[in-house]
BAKOL-604901 format. One record per residue: residue number from 1; residue in three letters; x, y, z of N, C-alpha, C, CB in turn. Coordinates in steps of 0.1 Angstrom, whole numbers. Each point is the difference from the previous one (the first is absolute). Glycine has a CB too. Example, Ala and Ser with C-alpha at 12.3 -4.5 7.8 and 13.67 -1.06 7.14 Angstrom:
BEGIN
1; ALA; 132; -57; 78; -9; 12; 0; 9; 12; 0; -19; -12; 12
2; SER; 15; 23; -19; 9; 11; 0; -8; 11; 8; 12; -6; -22
***
This chain:
BEGIN
1; MET; -117; 179; 2; -8; -16; -6; -4; -12; 9; 15; 3; -18
2; LYS; -27; -4; 22; 2; -10; 12; -1; -12; -6; -9; 14; 18
3; VAL; 20; -21; -11; 0; -17; -4; 4; -8; 15; 12; 5; -30
4; SER; -18; -20; 29; -3; -8; 5; 6; -10; -1; -13; 9; 0
5; TYR; 23; -22; 7; 2; -11; -2; -6; -10; 8; 16; 11; -7
6; HIS; -23; -24; -1; -5; -13; 11; 5; -8; -6; -20; 5; 9
7; LYS; 12; -12; 6; 4; -13; -4; -12; -12; 13; 33; 11; -10
8; GLU; -39; -17; -7; -14; -6; 10; 5; -13; -3; -24; 15; -2
9; TYR; 19; -27; 12; 3; -14; -3; -9; -2; -11; 7; -10; 24
10; SER; -9; 2; -33; -8; -5; -13; -5; -12; 9; 14; 9; -25
11; HIS; -29; -10; 28; -4; -19; 6; 0; -14; -18; -25; 14; 29
12; PHE; 22; -1; -33; 1; -9; -17; 11; -3; -4; -15; 9; -8
13; LEU; 31; -3; 10; 11; -5; -3; 8; -2; 16; -3; 12; -26
14; HIS; -1; -13; 33; 10; -4; 15; 10; 5; 1; -6; -18; 2
15; LYS; 11; 33; -4; 5; 8; -3; -4; 12; 4; 5; -13; -14
16; ASP; 6; 27; 18; -1; 7; 3; 5; 7; -18; 2; -6; 33
17; MET; -12; 16; -37; 0; 13; -9; 3; 10; 1; -10; -7; -5
18; GLU; 18; 13; -6; 3; 14; 6; -3; 12; -15; 23; -11; 22
19; TYR; -28; 16; -13; -5; 16; -14; 1; 13; 3; -18; -11; -5
20; LYS; 16; 20; -1; 5; 19; 5; -12; 2; -3; 25; 9; -7
21; ILE; -30; 4; 10; -9; 7; -5; 6; 17; -1; -19; -20; 9
22; TYR; 15; 25; -21; 8; 12; 1; -14; 10; -4; 31; -9; -8
23; GLY; -34; 20; 19; -4; 9; -6; -11; 2; 14; 6; -5; -31
24; HIS; -17; 12; 32; -10; 3; 9; -14; 3; -9; 19; 11; 19
25; ALA; -23; -16; -28; -15; 2; -8; -5; 0; -17; 1; 14; 20
26; GLY; -10; -17; -18; 5; 3; -19; -5; -19; -6; 31; 24; 2
27; LYS; -30; -21; -15; -4; -15; -3; 13; -18; 1; -19; 21; -20
28; PRO; 9; -31; 30; 10; -8; 1; 4; -8; -13; -7; 2; 24
29; MET; 24; 0; -22; 4; -8; -11; 9; -17; 5; 2; 29; -16
30; LEU; 1; -36; 8; 3; -11; 8; 12; -4; -9; -23; -6; 11
31; VAL; 37; 6; -11; 10; 0; -12; 11; -18; 7; 2; 39; -7
32; PHE; -3; -47; -2; 7; -13; -5; 18; 7; -2; -27; -13; -15
33; PRO; 34; 4; 22; 14; 6; -10; 4; -13; -5; 10; 21; 13
34; THR; 1; -18; -21; 3; -6; -13; 0; -13; 7; 15; 17; -17
35; SER; -10; -32; 10; 7; -9; 3; 10; -2; 11; -6; 2; -21
36; LEU; 7; -12; 36; 5; -5; 8; 2; 19; 5; 10; -31; -10
37; GLY; -15; 39; 13; -3; 17; 6; -10; -1; 11; 2; 13; -22
38; ARG; 8; -5; 32; -7; 4; 11; -11; 12; 1; 20; -10; 7
39; PHE; -26; 14; 1; -7; 9; 4; 6; 12; -6; -8; -12; 19
40; TYR; 19; 16; -6; 3; 11; -7; 13; 4; -14; -10; 3; 25
41; GLN; 3; -14; -35; 8; 7; -10; -6; 8; -9; 12; -16; 3
42; TYR; -26; 18; 1; -6; 15; -10; 6; 7; 4; -20; 0; -3
43; GLU; 19; 4; 18; 10; 18; 4; 20; -9; -3; -25; 18; 35
44; ASP; 28; -23; -37; 13; 0; -3; 2; -1; -17; 4; -12; 26
45; SER; -12; 8; -29; 0; 4; -17; -8; 15; -5; -2; -30; -4
46; GLY; 3; 36; 15; -4; 17; -7; -19; -1; 0; 27; 3; -24
47; MET; -32; -7; 29; -10; -2; -10; -10; 9; 9; 6; -27; -14
48; ILE; -6; 24; 26; -4; 10; 17; 0; 15; -9; 18; -16; 28
49; ASP; 0; 19; -32; 0; 14; 4; -11; 1; -10; 27; 9; 9
50; THR; -22; -16; -21; -12; 5; -16; -9; 8; 9; -2; -23; -20
51; LEU; -5; 11; 27; -15; 2; -3; -3; 13; 13; -6; -32; -10
52; ARG; 18; 34; 13; -2; 13; 18; -14; 11; -6; 36; 6; 11
53; GLU; -31; -4; -19; -12; 14; -4; -18; -4; 5; 18; 8; -29
54; PHE; -19; -25; 22; -10; -6; 2; 3; -1; 19; -4; -14; -31
55; ILE; 4; 11; 33; 2; -5; 16; -1; 6; 10; 10; -10; -7
56; ASP; -2; 23; 4; -4; 14; 13; -8; 7; -3; 17; 4; 7
57; SER; -19; -5; -18; -15; 6; 0; -17; -3; 5; 16; 4; -15
58; GLY; -11; -18; 18; -10; -8; 0; -10; -4; -4; 8; 4; 9
59; LYS; -3; -6; -27; -6; -7; -7; 0; -15; 2; 3; 18; -13
60; LEU; 11; -24; 16; 7; -11; -2; 3; -9; 13; 9; 13; -19
61; GLN; -13; -24; 20; 10; -7; 17; 0; -11; -3; -7; 11; 21
62; ILE; 22; -14; -23; -1; -10; -7; 6; -13; 8; 0; 16; -20
63; TRP; 2; -31; 21; 0; -12; 3; 13; -6; -4; -23; 1; -1
64; ALA; 33; -6; 5; 10; -5; -8; -1; -12; 2; 15; 17; 0
65; CYS; -17; -28; -1; -1; -17; 3; 14; -7; -1; -25; -2; -10
66; ASP; 28; -4; 23; 9; -14; -10; -9; -12; -7; 21; 3; 17
67; SER; -10; -8; -18; -3; -14; -10; 4; -11; 7; 5; 9; -22
68; ILE; -5; -22; 16; 6; -13; 7; 6; -4; -16; -20; -9; 25
69; ASP; 24; 15; -39; 2; -10; -9; 14; -10; 3; -14; 17; -18
70; GLU; 19; -13; 28; 10; -16; 5; -9; -8; -4; 15; 4; 22
71; GLU; -23; -8; -10; -9; -11; 1; -15; -2; -9; 13; 1; 24
72; THR; -10; 5; -37; -7; -1; -13; 1; -1; -13; -5; 7; 13
73; PHE; 4; 5; -21; 2; -1; -11; 18; -2; 1; -25; 13; -9
74; PHE; 32; -11; 16; 10; 2; -6; 14; -7; 17; -16; 28; -25
75; SER; 7; -42; 28; 2; -6; 6; 11; -8; -6; -21; 4; 11
76; GLU; 33; -10; -6; 12; -6; -8; -4; -21; 8; 25; 31; -1
77; HIS; -36; -31; 6; 0; -14; 12; -11; -7; -7; 6; 9; 26
78; TRP; -20; 1; -23; -16; 0; -1; 4; -7; -10; -15; 21; 7
79; ASN; 4; -30; -12; -13; -10; -11; -4; 11; -3; -10; -23; 7
80; ILE; -2; 22; -19; -2; 13; -3; -22; -2; 10; 24; 3; -34
81; GLU; -23; -16; 32; -14; 2; 13; 6; 7; 13; -13; -25; -6
82; ASP; 25; 23; 8; 1; 9; 13; 3; 8; -6; 5; -11; 19
83; LYS; 2; 18; -24; 2; 15; -5; -13; 9; 0; 18; -8; -14
84; ILE; -27; 2; 9; -15; 3; -2; -11; 3; 8; 6; -11; -13
85; ASN; -6; -2; 26; -5; 2; 11; 4; 6; 7; -5; -13; -3
86; ARG; 19; 18; 3; 5; 9; 11; -4; 17; -5; 23; -20; 7
87; HIS; -21; 24; -17; -4; 12; -9; -18; 0; 6; 21; -5; -26
88; GLU; -29; -5; 25; -15; 3; 3; -2; -1; 19; -10; -13; -29
89; GLN; 22; 10; 32; -1; 6; 13; 5; 15; 1; 1; -24; 7
90; TYR; 1; 31; -14; 5; 7; -3; -6; 10; -4; 12; -15; -3
91; ASP; -20; 6; -8; -10; 13; -4; -12; 2; 10; 5; -4; -26
92; LYS; -8; -4; 36; -7; 0; 11; 1; 6; 9; 0; -15; -6
93; TYR; 15; 21; 7; 9; 8; 17; -8; 15; -10; 38; -16; 12
94; ILE; -32; 25; -26; -5; 9; -10; -14; 1; 3; 17; -4; -17
95; SER; -25; -9; 10; -15; 4; 1; -9; -2; 17; 2; -8; -29
96; GLN; 0; 2; 40; -2; -5; 10; 4; 10; 8; 1; -23; -7
97; GLU; 16; 25; 5; 4; 11; 15; 2; 11; -6; 13; -14; 15
98; LEU; -1; 13; -19; 2; 16; -5; -8; 6; -1; 12; -2; -9
99; ILE; -20; 1; -3; -16; 12; -11; -6; 2; 9; -8; -8; -22
100; PRO; 4; -2; 34; -14; 7; 9; 7; 14; 7; -15; -27; 9
101; GLY; 30; 25; -7; 7; 6; 13; 0; 10; -10; 14; -15; 18
102; ILE; -11; 19; -28; 5; 8; -11; -15; 16; -5; 18; -32; -9
103; LEU; -29; 19; 9; -12; 7; -1; -6; 7; 13; -3; -15; -19
104; GLN; 5; 8; 29; -2; 3; 18; 5; 11; -1; 4; -20; 13
105; GLN; 9; 25; -11; 12; 7; 3; -2; 12; -15; 18; -25; 15
106; SER; -23; 24; -27; -2; 7; -9; -12; 9; 4; 11; -17; -16
107; GLN; -22; 14; 16; -11; 4; 9; 2; 9; 9; -7; -18; -4
108; TRP; 15; 16; 14; -1; 5; 11; 14; 15; -6; -10; -30; 21
109; SER; 14; 25; -27; 10; 10; -8; -12; 10; -2; 20; -17; -15
110; ASN; -29; 17; 9; -1; 6; -14; -21; 3; 8; 27; -20; -27
111; ALA; -23; 24; 43; -14; 5; 12; -11; -6; -8; 7; 27; 11
112; GLY; -1; -42; -11; -14; -9; 3; -3; -1; -16; -11; 10; 28
113; GLU; 14; -7; -43; -5; -1; -10; 8; -12; -5; -8; 24; -1
114; PRO; -6; -38; -5; 9; -10; -8; 5; -1; -7; -5; -5; 4
115; GLN; 16; -3; -6; 11; 3; -14; -2; -15; -5; 21; 20; 9
116; LYS; -16; -19; -18; 10; -12; -9; 10; 1; -5; -12; -6; -5
117; ILE; 19; -6; 0; 15; 5; 6; 4; 3; -19; 9; -20; 31
118; LEU; 2; 28; -38; 11; 3; -7; 10; -13; 0; -5; 25; 4
119; ILE; 6; -36; -9; 6; -11; 2; 15; 2; -11; -26; -15; 9
120; SER; 35; 13; -9; 15; 2; -10; 11; -10; 6; -4; 29; -6
121; GLY; 15; -28; -7; 10; -7; -1; 10; 0; -8; -12; -8; 8
122; CYS; 28; 2; -11; 3; 3; -9; 8; -11; 0; -5; 23; -2
123; SER; 3; -34; -12; 5; -7; -4; -11; -13; 8; 26; 15; -7
124; MET; -16; -26; 16; -9; -10; 8; -9; 9; 6; 16; -19; 5
125; GLY; -16; 32; 3; -11; 7; 2; -9; 6; -1; 10; -3; 4
126; GLY; -13; 0; -28; -1; 4; -2; -11; -14; -6; 20; 23; 4
127; TYR; -9; -32; 0; -13; -14; -2; -8; -2; 11; 14; -13; -14
128; TYR; -11; 19; 29; -9; -3; 9; -9; 12; -2; 16; -14; 17
129; SER; -11; 25; -17; -15; 10; -5; -9; -7; -7; 9; 19; -3
130; ALA; -7; -19; -6; -13; -9; -10; -3; -11; 5; 5; 8; -20
131; ASN; 2; -20; 20; -7; -10; 7; -11; 6; 14; 25; -16; -9
132; PHE; -22; 20; 14; -5; 4; 18; -10; 9; -9; 24; 1; 25
133; PHE; -22; 8; -32; -15; 12; -7; -8; -9; -1; 9; 17; -15
134; PHE; -8; -28; 0; -4; -6; 0; -10; -16; 2; 13; 21; -4
135; ARG; -2; -21; 13; -8; -11; 9; -11; 8; 16; 26; -20; -8
136; HIS; -22; 29; 9; -5; 6; 13; -6; 17; -2; 18; -18; 13
137; PRO; -27; 14; -25; -1; 16; -3; -11; 10; 9; 7; -8; -25
138; HIS; -10; -3; 36; -15; 12; 3; 8; 12; 11; -27; -23; 0
139; PHE; 45; 15; 2; 3; 7; 8; 7; 12; -7; -1; -20; 15
140; PHE; 6; 24; -30; 5; 6; -4; -9; 8; -11; 18; -15; 9
141; ASP; -19; 24; -11; 0; 13; -13; 11; 2; -11; -12; 13; 18
142; SER; 27; -13; -12; 8; 2; -12; 10; -10; -1; -4; 24; 2
143; LEU; 11; -26; -12; 9; -5; 0; 17; 7; -8; -23; -18; 3
144; ILE; 30; 14; -3; 11; 8; -4; 6; -11; 2; -1; 24; 4
145; SER; 9; -29; -17; 10; -11; -4; 13; 5; -7; -21; -15; -2
146; LEU; 26; 11; 7; 13; 6; -10; 11; -8; -6; -3; 20; 14
147; SER; 1; -24; -25; 16; -15; 0; -8; -11; 3; 23; 11; 14
148; GLY; -29; -23; -11; -5; -2; 6; 2; -12; -14; -12; 20; 21
149; VAL; 11; -34; -12; -8; -14; -5; -13; -3; 2; 17; -9; 5
150; TYR; -27; 5; -12; -12; -3; 0; -5; -16; 1; 0; 22; -11
151; SER; 8; -29; 15; 3; -20; -1; 7; 0; 7; -1; -9; -20
152; THR; 0; -8; 23; 7; -7; 5; 11; -5; -5; -17; -2; 8
153; HIS; 15; 4; -22; 10; -2; -14; 14; 1; 6; -16; 12; -19
154; TYR; 19; -4; 27; 18; 9; 0; 2; -9; 10; 1; 28; -5
155; PHE; -11; -35; 15; 5; -3; 16; 0; -22; -4; -18; 32; 21
156; PHE; 7; -35; -26; -4; -15; -3; -2; -3; -11; -9; -1; 17
157; GLY; 12; 3; -26; -1; 1; -18; -10; -6; -1; 21; -1; -10
158; ASP; -28; -10; 5; -14; -2; -7; -11; -8; 11; 13; -1; -27
159; TYR; -4; 1; 40; -6; -13; 9; -9; 17; 2; 21; -30; 14
160; ARG; -35; 27; -10; -12; 4; -1; -11; -3; 9; 9; 0; -19
161; GLU; -1; -12; 31; -14; -10; 8; -5; 7; 11; 10; -21; -4
162; GLY; -19; 23; 5; -10; 2; 21; 10; 15; -4; -2; -33; 29
163; ALA; 3; 41; -19; -1; 13; 7; 9; 6; -9; -6; -5; 25
164; VAL; 21; -1; -38; 5; 13; -1; -5; 1; -12; 19; 1; 14
165; TYR; -32; -11; -23; -15; 9; -9; -1; 9; 9; -18; -18; -11
166; LEU; 15; 21; 21; -2; 10; 11; 0; 11; 5; 2; -12; 0
167; ASN; 12; 12; -10; 9; 14; 2; 6; 1; -11; 6; -1; 22
168; SER; -12; -2; -35; 10; 3; -11; -11; 6; -3; 19; -17; -7
169; PRO; -19; 33; 3; -12; 4; -3; -6; -3; -19; 7; 19; 25
170; LEU; 3; -16; -35; -2; -7; -11; -4; -12; -4; 13; 12; -1
171; HIS; -13; -16; 14; -9; -17; -8; -11; 1; 7; 19; -21; -3
172; TYR; -23; 29; 15; -16; 2; 10; -8; 7; -9; 9; 3; 24
173; LEU; -5; 12; -23; -3; 10; -6; -7; -3; -16; 18; 11; 16
174; PRO; -16; -22; -23; -8; 3; -11; -10; -10; 2; 17; 11; -16
175; GLN; -19; -23; 26; -8; -11; 7; -9; 8; 8; 18; -19; 1
176; LEU; -16; 32; 0; -8; 4; 14; -16; 8; -9; 29; 8; 21
177; GLN; -35; -15; -13; -16; 2; -2; -10; 10; 8; 4; -22; -5
178; ASP; 4; 23; 16; -5; 9; 13; -3; 14; -2; 13; -13; 12
179; ASP; -27; 17; -16; -7; 12; 0; 7; 11; 8; -20; -13; -4
180; HIS; 15; 5; 18; 7; 10; 16; 18; 5; -3; -16; -20; 21
181; TYR; 19; 6; -28; 14; 10; 1; -2; 3; -15; 19; -12; 20
182; LEU; -19; 9; -30; 4; 10; -8; -3; 13; -2; 2; -16; -6
183; ASN; -18; 19; 17; -4; 13; 5; 13; 12; 8; -26; -16; 2
184; GLN; 30; 1; 8; 13; 13; 10; 12; 7; -10; 0; -19; 24
185; TYR; -2; 4; -37; 22; 12; -8; -11; 11; -7; 28; -24; -14
186; ARG; -40; 19; 10; -2; 14; -13; -4; 11; 2; -4; -12; -14
187; GLN; -4; 11; 33; 4; 12; 8; 12; 4; 4; -17; -5; 7
188; SER; 27; -3; -8; 14; 6; 4; 4; 5; -5; 3; -9; 7
189; ARG; 12; 19; -6; 10; 6; -8; 9; -13; 1; -3; 30; 6
190; ILE; 9; -32; -17; 10; -15; -1; 14; 7; -10; -25; -24; -2
191; ILE; 37; 27; 6; 9; 5; -7; 11; -11; -3; -6; 23; 8
192; ILE; 8; -23; -19; 15; -15; 0; 6; 7; -12; -10; -30; 8
193; CYS; 28; 35; 1; 5; 1; -11; 10; -9; 0; -7; 22; -3
194; CYS; 20; -23; -12; 7; 1; 0; 10; 3; -9; -11; -6; 14
195; GLY; 30; 7; -11; 7; -1; -11; 1; -8; -11; 7; 7; 14
196; GLN; 0; -1; -25; 6; -6; -9; 16; 0; 1; -20; 6; -13
197; GLY; 28; -11; 20; 9; 6; 0; 9; -10; 8; -11; 23; -3
198; ALA; 24; -22; 9; 5; -14; 3; -9; -6; 10; 23; 7; -4
199; TYR; -20; -21; 6; -7; -7; 8; -23; -2; 8; 34; 7; 2
200; GLU; -32; -3; -15; -16; 3; -5; -10; -12; -9; 12; 26; -2
201; ASP; -2; -32; -4; -4; -8; -7; -11; -9; 1; 20; 6; -2
202; GLU; -20; -13; 14; -6; -14; 7; -19; 11; 4; 32; -18; 17
203; MET; -29; 32; -12; -8; 3; 12; -11; 10; -13; 21; 0; 29
204; LEU; -13; 3; -43; -7; 12; -9; -11; -15; -6; 26; 26; -9
205; HIS; -15; -38; 3; -11; -8; -6; -18; -3; 7; 25; -10; -7
206; GLU; -18; 10; 22; -15; -2; 5; -10; 8; 9; 10; -17; -3
207; THR; -2; 25; -4; -9; 16; 8; -4; 1; -14; 16; 17; 21
208; ARG; -12; -22; -38; -10; -2; -10; -14; -4; 5; 19; -4; -14
209; LEU; -12; -10; 17; -9; -12; 1; -13; 3; 14; 24; -19; -9
210; LEU; -18; 26; 19; -12; 5; 5; -8; 5; -3; 7; 0; 7
211; HIS; -3; 15; -15; -6; 10; -10; -8; -5; -7; 17; 10; -2
212; ASP; -16; -18; -7; -12; -8; -4; -9; -7; 5; 10; 1; -11
213; ILE; -11; -4; 21; -7; -10; 6; -7; 16; 7; 16; -30; 3
214; LEU; -12; 36; 1; -9; 16; 9; -5; 0; -10; 11; 17; 17
215; HIS; -9; -12; -32; -7; 5; -9; -15; -8; -4; 24; 9; -7
216; HIS; -20; -29; 4; -14; -4; -2; -10; -2; 10; 11; -8; -15
217; LYS; -6; 9; 26; -5; -2; 17; -11; 16; -4; 28; -14; 21
218; HIS; -21; 26; -28; -5; 9; 1; -2; 7; 14; -5; -10; -21
219; ILE; 19; 8; 28; 4; 7; 11; 8; 14; -4; 0; -23; 13
220; PRO; -7; 39; -12; 10; 11; 0; 16; -7; 7; -23; 20; 3
221; ALA; 32; -12; -8; 17; -2; 4; 7; 12; -7; 1; -28; -1
222; GLN; 5; 30; 9; 12; 11; -4; 17; -13; -4; -14; 28; 24
223; ILE; 15; -28; -41; 10; -10; -2; 10; 8; -5; -14; -20; -3
224; ASP; 27; 23; 10; 11; 3; -5; 14; -2; -2; -15; 7; 3
225; TYR; 22; -4; -17; 12; -8; -4; 6; 14; 0; -5; -25; -13
226; TRP; 12; 25; 24; 16; 12; -4; 5; -4; -10; 9; 6; 21
227; GLY; 3; 6; -20; 10; -5; -14; 11; -10; 3; -2; 23; -11
228; THR; 1; -23; -3; 16; -10; 4; 17; 4; 9; -10; -7; -25
229; ASP; 6; 17; 31; 12; 1; 5; -2; -4; 15; 6; 18; -18
230; VAL; -20; -19; 23; -8; 1; 11; 1; -13; 1; -15; 19; -2
231; ASN; 28; -21; 12; 0; -19; 6; -4; -3; 12; 20; -4; -11
232; HIS; -19; -10; 16; -5; -1; 11; 8; 0; 17; -14; -12; -21
233; ASP; 11; 24; 22; 11; 6; 16; -7; 12; 2; 29; -7; -4
234; TRP; -30; 6; 18; -2; 10; 8; 1; 16; -4; 6; -18; 13
235; PRO; -4; 22; -24; 7; 19; 3; -13; -3; -12; 38; 12; 7
236; TRP; -41; -22; -14; -14; 4; -12; -16; 1; 8; 15; -17; -21
237; TRP; -16; 4; 33; -9; -3; 8; 1; 13; 4; 0; -25; 6
238; ASN; 10; 30; 4; -4; 15; 2; -6; 13; -7; 15; -9; 9
239; LYS; -9; 14; -21; -9; 4; -7; -13; -9; -5; 19; 12; -4
240; GLN; -18; -20; 5; -17; -10; -7; -6; 1; 11; 7; -20; -16
241; ILE; -9; 23; 26; -10; -2; 13; -1; 15; 4; 9; -26; 10
242; HIS; 0; 35; -10; -3; 14; 2; -9; 4; -15; 25; 7; 18
243; HIS; -23; -7; -27; -10; 0; -15; -13; -6; 2; 19; -2; -16
244; TYR; -21; -5; 27; -15; -6; 0; -4; 2; 11; 2; -17; -14
245; MET; 5; 25; 22; -10; -2; 16; -2; 17; -4; 12; -24; 25
246; SER; 0; 37; -36; -4; 11; -1; -15; -4; -9; 26; 14; 3
247; SER; -29; -21; -9; -17; 3; -12; -5; -6; 11; 0; -3; -31
248; ILE; 2; -4; 40; -15; -1; 10; -1; 5; 8; -3; -17; -2
249; PHE; 11; 28; 9; -2; 10; 10; 2; 18; -5; 9; -21; 17
250; THR; -10; 20; -27; 2; 14; -10; -11; 1; -9; 24; -1; -1
***
C-alpha cells in the first residue's frame, strides 16, 4: 500500500496541519477522527487495515485529516463565540485548502478523471462528516457517518446563535429551501449508522431525528440501526465500514 505523510501550513488557521494519504488511486475518501483525535487515529484503530482490500485494488484512496477540537468544541478555556469562530476557520481550512488539494491529487491519480469525495467519520468524526457534507455538498457524492451526533446541543446546549446554528444540521436542514443544495443531497449516497448498545444513547436519539428530517425533505438515505450489543467503539466501526464499503464496491 502506498502511504504518504503531509504537513502543510494553513493560512486560515495560521498553523501547520497534518494528514496522511493511503492508496494510489480510486474513489477519494476524506475521514475525520473522533473527539480530540489526530490524523493517525484511523490507521491506529484498524480502519486502514479493514479497508486494505479496496485500497490495494485501486478502488479507494483515503485522506485522514487532523482536527483542532481542543481549540473549538472541546476547548476548556474559550467561550462559545471564540470556539465556533475558530471552528469556522477550520471549516475554511477543510473546504478551501484541504479539499481542493484532494480533488486535484485524486484527478491526477485517476488518469485525469474528475472525482467527487466520499466523506466519513465515527463519533465526533461522524458529526464532522455529516456537517461538512450538508454545508458543502458540491464537493461530495457520498456520506458514511457512524455513531455521530447531528446538532451542536452536545457541545453548546440550547445556544444556537450565529455560526452555531450554521453548524447544527438538525436545526438548519429543516429550514433549508435551496433546491440546488437539496438536489445535491438527493443525488448522493447517504449512509447513516448507529448502534443501540453502550454509550450510543445520544447518538441514537440524534440519528432518529436526522432520519425524520431527511424523510420529510424527500432526501433518500440509508439509515441503519445495529443491534443492542453494538457499542460506541472501534471494533464495531471497523465492522460497519467494511460492510458499507463492500456494498459500494461489489
